[in-house]
TORFIZA-77716 format. One record per atom (N, C-alpha, C, O): residue number from 0; atom name; x, y, z. Coordinates in nm, 2 decimals. Layout:
BEGIN
REC     k    a       xx       yy       zz
REC   NUM   CA        X        Y        Z
...
//
This chain:
BEGIN
REC     k    a       xx       yy       zz
REC     0    N     5.13    -1.79   -15.80
REC     0   CA     5.24    -1.70   -15.83
REC     0    C     5.37    -1.78   -15.79
REC     0    O     5.38    -1.84   -15.68
REC     1    N     5.47    -1.77   -15.89
REC     1   CA     5.60    -1.83   -15.86
REC     1    C     5.70    -1.73   -15.82
REC     1    O     5.70    -1.62   -15.88
REC     2    N     5.78    -1.76   -15.72
REC     2   CA     5.88    -1.67   -15.67
REC     2    C     6.01    -1.75   -15.69
REC     2    O     6.02    -1.87   -15.66
REC     3    N     6.12    -1.68   -15.74
REC     3   CA     6.24    -1.74   -15.77
REC     3    C     6.33    -1.67   -15.65
REC     3    O     6.32    -1.55   -15.63
REC     4    N     6.41    -1.75   -15.58
REC     4   CA     6.50    -1.70   -15.47
REC     4    C     6.65    -1.75   -15.49
REC     4    O     6.68    -1.87   -15.49
REC     5    N     6.74    -1.65   -15.51
REC     5   CA     6.87    -1.70   -15.54
REC     5    C     6.95    -1.70   -15.40
REC     5    O     6.91    -1.63   -15.31
REC     6    N     7.04    -1.78   -15.39
REC     6   CA     7.13    -1.78   -15.27
REC     6    C     7.26    -1.84   -15.31
REC     6    O     7.28    -1.90   -15.41
REC     7    N     7.36    -1.82   -15.21
REC     7   CA     7.50    -1.87   -15.23
REC     7    C     7.61    -1.77   -15.28
REC     7    O     7.72    -1.80   -15.31
REC     8    N     7.56    -1.65   -15.30
REC     8   CA     7.66    -1.54   -15.33
REC     8    C     7.75    -1.51   -15.22
REC     8    O     7.74    -1.55   -15.11
REC     9    N     7.85    -1.42   -15.27
REC     9   CA     7.94    -1.38   -15.15
REC     9    C     8.08    -1.33   -15.22
REC     9    O     8.09    -1.30   -15.33
REC    10    N     8.18    -1.32   -15.13
REC    10   CA     8.31    -1.27   -15.18
REC    10    C     8.41    -1.39   -15.19
REC    10    O     8.43    -1.47   -15.09
REC    11    N     8.48    -1.40   -15.30
REC    11   CA     8.57    -1.51   -15.32
REC    11    C     8.69    -1.46   -15.38
REC    11    O     8.68    -1.37   -15.47
REC    12    N     8.81    -1.51   -15.35
REC    12   CA     8.94    -1.47   -15.42
REC    12    C     8.93    -1.52   -15.56
REC    12    O     8.86    -1.62   -15.59
REC    13    N     9.01    -1.46   -15.64
REC    13   CA     9.04    -1.50   -15.78
REC    13    C     9.09    -1.65   -15.78
REC    13    O     9.16    -1.69   -15.69
REC    14    N     9.03    -1.72   -15.88
REC    14   CA     9.06    -1.86   -15.88
REC    14    C     8.98    -1.95   -15.80
REC    14    O     8.99    -2.07   -15.80
REC    15    N     8.88    -1.89   -15.72
REC    15   CA     8.80    -1.97   -15.63
REC    15    C     8.68    -2.01   -15.70
REC    15    O     8.66    -1.99   -15.82
REC    16    N     8.58    -2.08   -15.61
REC    16   CA     8.46    -2.13   -15.67
REC    16    C     8.35    -2.08   -15.58
REC    16    O     8.36    -2.05   -15.47
REC    17    N     8.23    -2.08   -15.64
REC    17   CA     8.11    -2.06   -15.57
REC    17    C     8.00    -2.14   -15.64
REC    17    O     8.01    -2.16   -15.76
REC    18    N     7.89    -2.18   -15.57
REC    18   CA     7.78    -2.23   -15.63
REC    18    C     7.65    -2.16   -15.59
REC    18    O     7.62    -2.16   -15.47
REC    19    N     7.58    -2.10   -15.69
REC    19   CA     7.46    -2.03   -15.66
REC    19    C     7.34    -2.13   -15.68
REC    19    O     7.35    -2.22   -15.77
REC    20    N     7.24    -2.11   -15.60
REC    20   CA     7.11    -2.18   -15.62
REC    20    C     7.00    -2.09   -15.64
REC    20    O     7.00    -1.98   -15.59
REC    21    N     6.91    -2.14   -15.72
REC    21   CA     6.78    -2.06   -15.74
REC    21    C     6.65    -2.17   -15.71
REC    21    O     6.63    -2.26   -15.78
REC    22    N     6.59    -2.13   -15.61
REC    22   CA     6.48    -2.21   -15.57
REC    22    C     6.34    -2.15   -15.61
REC    22    O     6.32    -2.03   -15.57
REC    23    N     6.26    -2.23   -15.67
REC    23   CA     6.13    -2.17   -15.71
REC    23    C     6.02    -2.22   -15.62
REC    23    O     6.02    -2.34   -15.59
REC    24    N     5.93    -2.13   -15.59
REC    24   CA     5.82    -2.17   -15.51
REC    24    C     5.71    -2.20   -15.62
REC    24    O     5.72    -2.16   -15.74
REC    25    N     5.60    -2.27   -15.58
REC    25   CA     5.49    -2.29   -15.68
REC    25    C     5.53    -2.42   -15.76
REC    25    O     5.64    -2.48   -15.75
REC    26    N     5.44    -2.45   -15.84
REC    26   CA     5.45    -2.57   -15.92
REC    26    C     5.45    -2.55   -16.06
REC    26    O     5.41    -2.43   -16.10
REC    27    N     5.48    -2.64   -16.15
REC    27   CA     5.47    -2.63   -16.29
REC    27    C     5.60    -2.56   -16.35
REC    27    O     5.60    -2.55   -16.48
REC    28    N     5.70    -2.53   -16.28
REC    28   CA     5.81    -2.46   -16.34
REC    28    C     5.91    -2.55   -16.40
REC    28    O     6.00    -2.50   -16.47
REC    29    N     5.90    -2.68   -16.38
REC    29   CA     5.98    -2.79   -16.44
REC    29    C     5.97    -2.79   -16.60
REC    29    O     6.07    -2.84   -16.66
REC    30    N     5.86    -2.74   -16.65
REC    30   CA     5.84    -2.74   -16.80
REC    30    C     5.91    -2.63   -16.87
REC    30    O     5.91    -2.62   -16.99
REC    31    N     5.97    -2.54   -16.80
REC    31   CA     6.03    -2.42   -16.86
REC    31    C     6.18    -2.43   -16.86
REC    31    O     6.24    -2.49   -16.78
REC    32    N     6.24    -2.36   -16.96
REC    32   CA     6.38    -2.33   -16.96
REC    32    C     6.40    -2.22   -16.86
REC    32    O     6.32    -2.13   -16.83
REC    33    N     6.53    -2.24   -16.79
REC    33   CA     6.56    -2.14   -16.69
REC    33    C     6.70    -2.08   -16.74
REC    33    O     6.77    -2.12   -16.83
REC    34    N     6.73    -1.97   -16.68
REC    34   CA     6.85    -1.90   -16.72
REC    34    C     6.91    -1.82   -16.61
REC    34    O     6.84    -1.77   -16.51
REC    35    N     7.04    -1.80   -16.62
REC    35   CA     7.11    -1.71   -16.52
REC    35    C     7.16    -1.59   -16.61
REC    35    O     7.21    -1.61   -16.72
REC    36    N     7.13    -1.47   -16.56
REC    36   CA     7.20    -1.35   -16.62
REC    36    C     7.28    -1.28   -16.51
REC    36    O     7.27    -1.32   -16.39
REC    37    N     7.36    -1.19   -16.54
REC    37   CA     7.44    -1.12   -16.45
REC    37    C     7.45    -0.97   -16.49
REC    37    O     7.44    -0.94   -16.61
REC    38    N     7.46    -0.88   -16.39
REC    38   CA     7.48    -0.75   -16.42
REC    38    C     7.61    -0.69   -16.35
REC    38    O     7.60    -0.66   -16.23
REC    39    N     7.72    -0.68   -16.42
REC    39   CA     7.85    -0.62   -16.36
REC    39    C     7.82    -0.48   -16.32
REC    39    O     7.73    -0.41   -16.38
REC    40    N     7.90    -0.42   -16.23
REC    40   CA     7.88    -0.28   -16.19
REC    40    C     7.90    -0.18   -16.29
REC    40    O     8.01    -0.18   -16.36
REC    41    N     7.81    -0.10   -16.31
REC    41   CA     7.81     0.01   -16.43
REC    41    C     7.79    -0.05   -16.56
REC    41    O     7.80     0.01   -16.66
REC    42    N     7.75    -0.17   -16.57
REC    42   CA     7.73    -0.24   -16.71
REC    42    C     7.59    -0.29   -16.74
REC    42    O     7.51    -0.29   -16.64
REC    43    N     7.55    -0.33   -16.85
REC    43   CA     7.43    -0.38   -16.88
REC    43    C     7.42    -0.52   -16.84
REC    43    O     7.53    -0.59   -16.82
REC    44    N     7.30    -0.57   -16.82
REC    44   CA     7.29    -0.71   -16.78
REC    44    C     7.31    -0.79   -16.90
REC    44    O     7.29    -0.76   -17.02
REC    45    N     7.37    -0.91   -16.88
REC    45   CA     7.41    -1.00   -16.98
REC    45    C     7.38    -1.14   -16.94
REC    45    O     7.38    -1.18   -16.82
REC    46    N     7.35    -1.22   -17.05
REC    46   CA     7.32    -1.37   -17.03
REC    46    C     7.44    -1.44   -16.99
REC    46    O     7.55    -1.43   -17.04
REC    47    N     7.42    -1.53   -16.89
REC    47   CA     7.54    -1.62   -16.85
REC    47    C     7.52    -1.76   -16.91
REC    47    O     7.62    -1.81   -16.96
REC    48    N     7.39    -1.80   -16.91
REC    48   CA     7.37    -1.93   -16.96
REC    48    C     7.23    -1.98   -16.94
REC    48    O     7.16    -1.91   -16.87
REC    49    N     7.18    -2.08   -17.00
REC    49   CA     7.05    -2.13   -16.97
REC    49    C     7.05    -2.28   -16.97
REC    49    O     7.14    -2.35   -17.01
REC    50    N     6.93    -2.34   -16.93
REC    50   CA     6.91    -2.48   -16.93
REC    50    C     6.78    -2.52   -16.97
REC    50    O     6.68    -2.47   -16.91
REC    51    N     6.76    -2.61   -17.06
REC    51   CA     6.63    -2.65   -17.10
REC    51    C     6.56    -2.75   -16.99
REC    51    O     6.62    -2.79   -16.90
REC    52    N     6.44    -2.77   -17.01
REC    52   CA     6.37    -2.87   -16.91
REC    52    C     6.44    -3.00   -16.91
REC    52    O     6.43    -3.06   -16.80
REC    53    N     6.51    -3.05   -17.01
REC    53   CA     6.57    -3.18   -17.02
REC    53    C     6.72    -3.18   -16.99
REC    53    O     6.79    -3.28   -17.00
REC    54    N     6.77    -3.06   -16.95
REC    54   CA     6.91    -3.04   -16.91
REC    54    C     7.01    -3.00   -17.01
REC    54    O     7.13    -2.99   -16.98
REC    55    N     6.96    -2.97   -17.13
REC    55   CA     7.05    -2.90   -17.23
REC    55    C     7.10    -2.77   -17.19
REC    55    O     7.02    -2.69   -17.14
REC    56    N     7.22    -2.74   -17.21
REC    56   CA     7.28    -2.61   -17.16
REC    56    C     7.34    -2.53   -17.27
REC    56    O     7.37    -2.59   -17.38
REC    57    N     7.35    -2.40   -17.25
REC    57   CA     7.42    -2.31   -17.34
REC    57    C     7.49    -2.20   -17.25
REC    57    O     7.44    -2.16   -17.14
REC    58    N     7.60    -2.16   -17.29
REC    58   CA     7.67    -2.05   -17.20
REC    58    C     7.73    -1.95   -17.29
REC    58    O     7.77    -1.97   -17.41
REC    59    N     7.74    -1.84   -17.22
REC    59   CA     7.82    -1.72   -17.29
REC    59    C     7.97    -1.76   -17.30
REC    59    O     8.02    -1.84   -17.22
REC    60    N     8.03    -1.71   -17.41
REC    60   CA     8.17    -1.73   -17.43
REC    60    C     8.25    -1.71   -17.31
REC    60    O     8.33    -1.79   -17.27
REC    61    N     8.23    -1.61   -17.24
REC    61   CA     8.30    -1.56   -17.14
REC    61    C     8.31    -1.66   -17.01
REC    61    O     8.40    -1.66   -16.93
REC    62    N     8.21    -1.75   -17.01
REC    62   CA     8.19    -1.84   -16.89
REC    62    C     8.21    -1.98   -16.93
REC    62    O     8.22    -2.07   -16.84
REC    63    N     8.20    -2.02   -17.06
REC    63   CA     8.21    -2.15   -17.11
REC    63    C     8.34    -2.22   -17.06
REC    63    O     8.46    -2.18   -17.08
REC    64    N     8.31    -2.34   -17.01
REC    64   CA     8.44    -2.41   -16.94
REC    64    C     8.47    -2.39   -16.80
REC    64    O     8.54    -2.46   -16.74
REC    65    N     8.41    -2.28   -16.76
REC    65   CA     8.44    -2.24   -16.62
REC    65    C     8.30    -2.26   -16.53
REC    65    O     8.30    -2.30   -16.41
REC    66    N     8.19    -2.23   -16.59
REC    66   CA     8.06    -2.23   -16.53
REC    66    C     7.97    -2.35   -16.57
REC    66    O     7.98    -2.40   -16.68
REC    67    N     7.89    -2.40   -16.48
REC    67   CA     7.81    -2.52   -16.51
REC    67    C     7.67    -2.49   -16.46
REC    67    O     7.66    -2.46   -16.34
REC    68    N     7.57    -2.50   -16.55
REC    68   CA     7.43    -2.49   -16.50
REC    68    C     7.37    -2.62   -16.49
REC    68    O     7.39    -2.71   -16.58
REC    69    N     7.30    -2.65   -16.39
REC    69   CA     7.22    -2.78   -16.36
REC    69    C     7.09    -2.74   -16.30
REC    69    O     7.07    -2.63   -16.24
REC    70    N     7.01    -2.84   -16.30
REC    70   CA     6.87    -2.82   -16.24
REC    70    C     6.83    -2.95   -16.18
REC    70    O     6.87    -3.06   -16.23
REC    71    N     6.75    -2.95   -16.08
REC    71   CA     6.68    -3.05   -16.02
REC    71    C     6.54    -3.02   -16.01
REC    71    O     6.49    -2.95   -15.93
REC    72    N     6.47    -3.08   -16.11
REC    72   CA     6.32    -3.06   -16.13
REC    72    C     6.24    -3.10   -16.00
REC    72    O     6.15    -3.04   -15.96
REC    73    N     6.28    -3.21   -15.94
REC    73   CA     6.21    -3.25   -15.83
REC    73    C     6.22    -3.16   -15.71
REC    73    O     6.13    -3.16   -15.63
REC    74    N     6.32    -3.07   -15.70
REC    74   CA     6.34    -2.97   -15.61
REC    74    C     6.30    -2.84   -15.65
REC    74    O     6.31    -2.74   -15.58
REC    75    N     6.26    -2.83   -15.78
REC    75   CA     6.23    -2.69   -15.84
REC    75    C     6.35    -2.60   -15.82
REC    75    O     6.34    -2.48   -15.78
REC    76    N     6.47    -2.64   -15.84
REC    76   CA     6.59    -2.57   -15.81
REC    76    C     6.69    -2.58   -15.93
REC    76    O     6.70    -2.68   -16.00
REC    77    N     6.76    -2.47   -15.96
REC    77   CA     6.85    -2.46   -16.06
REC    77    C     6.97    -2.42   -16.00
REC    77    O     6.96    -2.35   -15.89
REC    78    N     7.10    -2.46   -16.04
REC    78   CA     7.22    -2.43   -15.97
REC    78    C     7.32    -2.37   -16.08
REC    78    O     7.32    -2.40   -16.20
REC    79    N     7.41    -2.28   -16.03
REC    79   CA     7.52    -2.23   -16.11
REC    79    C     7.65    -2.26   -16.05
REC    79    O     7.68    -2.19   -15.95
REC    80    N     7.73    -2.36   -16.09
REC    80   CA     7.86    -2.38   -16.04
REC    80    C     7.96    -2.30   -16.11
REC    80    O     7.98    -2.32   -16.23
REC    81    N     8.02    -2.21   -16.03
REC    81   CA     8.13    -2.12   -16.09
REC    81    C     8.27    -2.15   -16.04
REC    81    O     8.29    -2.15   -15.92
REC    82    N     8.36    -2.19   -16.14
REC    82   CA     8.50    -2.23   -16.09
REC    82    C     8.59    -2.13   -16.17
REC    82    O     8.55    -2.07   -16.26
REC    83    N     8.71    -2.13   -16.12
REC    83   CA     8.81    -2.04   -16.17
REC    83    C     8.76    -1.89   -16.19
REC    83    O     8.78    -1.83   -16.30
REC    84    N     8.71    -1.84   -16.08
REC    84   CA     8.65    -1.72   -16.09
REC    84    C     8.75    -1.61   -16.11
REC    84    O     8.86    -1.62   -16.06
REC    85    N     8.71    -1.51   -16.19
REC    85   CA     8.80    -1.39   -16.22
REC    85    C     8.72    -1.26   -16.16
REC    85    O     8.60    -1.26   -16.14
REC    86    N     8.81    -1.16   -16.14
REC    86   CA     8.75    -1.03   -16.10
REC    86    C     8.63    -0.99   -16.19
REC    86    O     8.53    -0.94   -16.14
REC    87    N     8.65    -1.01   -16.32
REC    87   CA     8.54    -0.97   -16.42
REC    87    C     8.42    -1.04   -16.40
REC    87    O     8.32    -1.00   -16.46
REC    88    N     8.40    -1.15   -16.32
REC    88   CA     8.28    -1.22   -16.29
REC    88    C     8.20    -1.15   -16.18
REC    88    O     8.09    -1.19   -16.15
REC    89    N     8.27    -1.05   -16.11
REC    89   CA     8.19    -0.97   -16.02
REC    89    C     8.07    -0.91   -16.08
REC    89    O     8.07    -0.83   -16.17
REC    90    N     7.95    -0.94   -16.02
REC    90   CA     7.82    -0.89   -16.08
REC    90    C     7.71    -0.93   -15.97
REC    90    O     7.74    -1.00   -15.87
REC    91    N     7.59    -0.88   -15.99
REC    91   CA     7.47    -0.93   -15.94
REC    91    C     7.42    -1.03   -16.03
REC    91    O     7.39    -1.01   -16.14
REC    92    N     7.40    -1.16   -15.98
REC    92   CA     7.36    -1.27   -16.06
REC    92    C     7.20    -1.30   -16.04
REC    92    O     7.15    -1.31   -15.93
REC    93    N     7.13    -1.31   -16.15
REC    93   CA     6.99    -1.32   -16.14
REC    93    C     6.95    -1.46   -16.21
REC    93    O     7.01    -1.50   -16.31
REC    94    N     6.86    -1.53   -16.15
REC    94   CA     6.80    -1.64   -16.21
REC    94    C     6.66    -1.59   -16.27
REC    94    O     6.59    -1.51   -16.21
REC    95    N     6.63    -1.66   -16.38
REC    95   CA     6.49    -1.63   -16.43
REC    95    C     6.44    -1.74   -16.51
REC    95    O     6.51    -1.82   -16.56
REC    96    N     6.31    -1.73   -16.53
REC    96   CA     6.24    -1.82   -16.63
REC    96    C     6.21    -1.72   -16.74
REC    96    O     6.12    -1.64   -16.71
REC    97    N     6.28    -1.72   -16.85
REC    97   CA     6.27    -1.62   -16.95
REC    97    C     6.13    -1.56   -16.98
REC    97    O     6.05    -1.64   -17.02
REC    98    N     6.11    -1.44   -16.97
REC    98   CA     5.99    -1.38   -17.00
REC    98    C     5.88    -1.40   -16.90
REC    98    O     5.77    -1.35   -16.92
REC    99    N     5.91    -1.46   -16.80
REC    99   CA     5.81    -1.48   -16.71
REC    99    C     5.83    -1.45   -16.56
REC    99    O     5.75    -1.38   -16.49
REC   100    N     5.94    -1.50   -16.50
REC   100   CA     5.97    -1.48   -16.36
REC   100    C     6.11    -1.44   -16.34
REC   100    O     6.20    -1.48   -16.42
REC   101    N     6.14    -1.36   -16.24
REC   101   CA     6.27    -1.32   -16.21
REC   101    C     6.30    -1.33   -16.06
REC   101    O     6.21    -1.31   -15.98
REC   102    N     6.43    -1.36   -16.03
REC   102   CA     6.46    -1.36   -15.89
REC   102    C     6.51    -1.22   -15.86
REC   102    O     6.52    -1.14   -15.95
REC   103    N     6.54    -1.19   -15.73
REC   103   CA     6.58    -1.07   -15.68
REC   103    C     6.73    -1.04   -15.70
REC   103    O     6.76    -0.92   -15.68
REC   104    N     6.81    -1.13   -15.73
REC   104   CA     6.95    -1.12   -15.75
REC   104    C     7.03    -1.15   -15.63
REC   104    O     6.99    -1.14   -15.52
REC   105    N     7.16    -1.19   -15.66
REC   105   CA     7.25    -1.22   -15.53
REC   105    C     7.39    -1.16   -15.59
REC   105    O     7.42    -1.17   -15.70
REC   106    N     7.46    -1.10   -15.49
REC   106   CA     7.59    -1.04   -15.53
REC   106    C     7.70    -1.14   -15.52
REC   106    O     7.71    -1.22   -15.43
REC   107    N     7.78    -1.14   -15.62
REC   107   CA     7.90    -1.22   -15.63
REC   107    C     8.02    -1.11   -15.65
REC   107    O     8.01    -1.03   -15.74
REC   108    N     8.11    -1.13   -15.56
REC   108   CA     8.23    -1.04   -15.57
REC   108    C     8.35    -1.12   -15.58
REC   108    O     8.37    -1.21   -15.49
REC   109    N     8.44    -1.10   -15.68
REC   109   CA     8.57    -1.17   -15.68
REC   109    C     8.68    -1.07   -15.66
REC   109    O     8.70    -0.98   -15.74
REC   110    N     8.75    -1.09   -15.55
REC   110   CA     8.85    -0.98   -15.52
REC   110    C     8.95    -1.06   -15.42
REC   110    O     8.92    -1.16   -15.35
REC   111    N     9.08    -1.00   -15.43
REC   111   CA     9.17    -1.06   -15.33
REC   111    C     9.19    -0.96   -15.23
REC   111    O     9.26    -0.98   -15.13
//
């Protein structure tokens, strides 16, 4: 059984940066695409972006150019580097292996 654990969330001022990590226990996850979703308060969950096993990435229009997804297959870990953060980026961020495994989520709050 694979578990995904997010870390790195917190409170940041607008314009600041955060890096989220998603660490997977278990083996064999390197062959899957991974993704980040987020759920802003009072809104539906939305896709932030994804990364293929070989490092190809795709992003939502709202974060493209500000967020970067990367992964280290040797460490079974995915990252979300978030720069130029805006108040509308406030959400619970979830990592997942689409259709298979989900993390528990981590809170990111952007506020002055």
